[in-house]
C-alpha positions as CSV (number, residue, x, y, z in Angstrom):
1,X,0.0,0.0,0.0
2,X,1.2,3.4,-0.9
3,X,2.4,5.6,2.0
4,X,3.1,2.8,4.4
5,X,6.7,1.9,3.4
6,X,9.8,4.0,3.9
7,X,10.4,4.3,0.2
8,X,6.8,5.5,-0.4
9,X,7.1,8.1,2.4
10,X,10.1,9.6,0.5
11,X,7.8,10.2,-2.4
12,X,4.8,11.5,-0.3
13,X,6.5,13.8,2.2
14,X,3.2,15.4,3.3
15,X,2.4,12.1,5.1
16,X,5.3,12.3,7.5
17,X,3.7,15.0,9.9
18,X,0.6,12.9,9.9
19,X,2.5,9.8,11.1
20,X,4.4,11.9,13.7
21,X,1.2,13.4,15.1
22,X,-0.5,10.0,15.3
23,X,2.5,8.4,16.9
24,X,2.7,11.2,19.6
25,X,-1.0,10.8,20.2
26,X,-0.8,7.0,20.6
27,X,2.3,7.4,22.9
28,X,0.5,10.0,25.1
29,X,-2.6,7.7,25.4
30,X,-0.4,4.7,26.4
31,X,1.5,6.9,28.9
32,X,-1.7,8.2,30.5
33,X,-3.3,4.8,30.7
34,X,-0.2,3.3,32.3
35,X,-0.1,6.3,34.8
36,X,-3.7,5.7,35.7
37,X,-3.0,2.0,36.2
38,X,0.1,2.4,38.3
39,X,-0.4,5.7,40.3
40,X,-4.2,6.0,40.9
41,X,-5.2,5.3,44.5
42,X,-8.3,3.5,43.3
43,X,-6.2,0.7,41.8
44,X,-4.6,-1.9,44.0
45,X,-2.3,-4.4,42.4
46,X,-1.1,-6.0,45.7
47,X,-3.8,-6.3,48.3
48,X,-1.8,-8.6,50.7
49,X,1.0,-6.1,51.6
50,X,-1.1,-2.9,51.2
51,X,-4.9,-3.5,51.7
52,X,-5.8,0.2,51.8
53,X,-3.5,2.0,49.3
54,X,-5.6,5.2,49.3
55,X,-4.5,6.0,52.9
56,X,-1.0,6.9,51.5
57,X,-2.7,9.7,49.5
58,X,-4.4,11.4,52.4
59,X,-2.2,14.5,52.2
60,X,-0.6,14.1,48.8
61,X,-1.6,15.6,45.5
62,X,-2.3,12.8,43.0
63,X,-4.0,14.9,40.3
64,X,-2.0,15.1,37.0
65,X,-2.2,19.0,36.9
66,X,-3.9,21.4,39.2
67,X,-3.2,25.1,38.5
68,X,-5.4,26.4,41.3
69,X,-4.9,24.3,44.5
70,X,-2.0,22.8,46.3
71,X,-3.5,19.7,47.8
72,X,-0.5,19.0,50.1
73,X,-1.6,22.0,52.3
74,X,-5.3,21.0,52.5
75,X,-6.8,18.6,55.0
76,X,-8.4,15.5,53.5
77,X,-12.2,15.0,54.1
78,X,-11.7,11.3,54.5
79,X,-12.6,9.8,57.9
């Protein structure tokens, strides 16, 4: 198929930015999904050693980006 091989991309140079943007988008989606699976306090991979992992985030900021608040200075409403 045209545009999928390296020699074909040399002929159709306008497709290179498309492949770069799609590659960056796919990489960002994979990164964010892995971050949610590994860093989110709602996900527990090892329940034997840490049965309540959300307790570690009582005074930590776990949001990806928060321009308004600094969650490390706020008290958690959790019991």
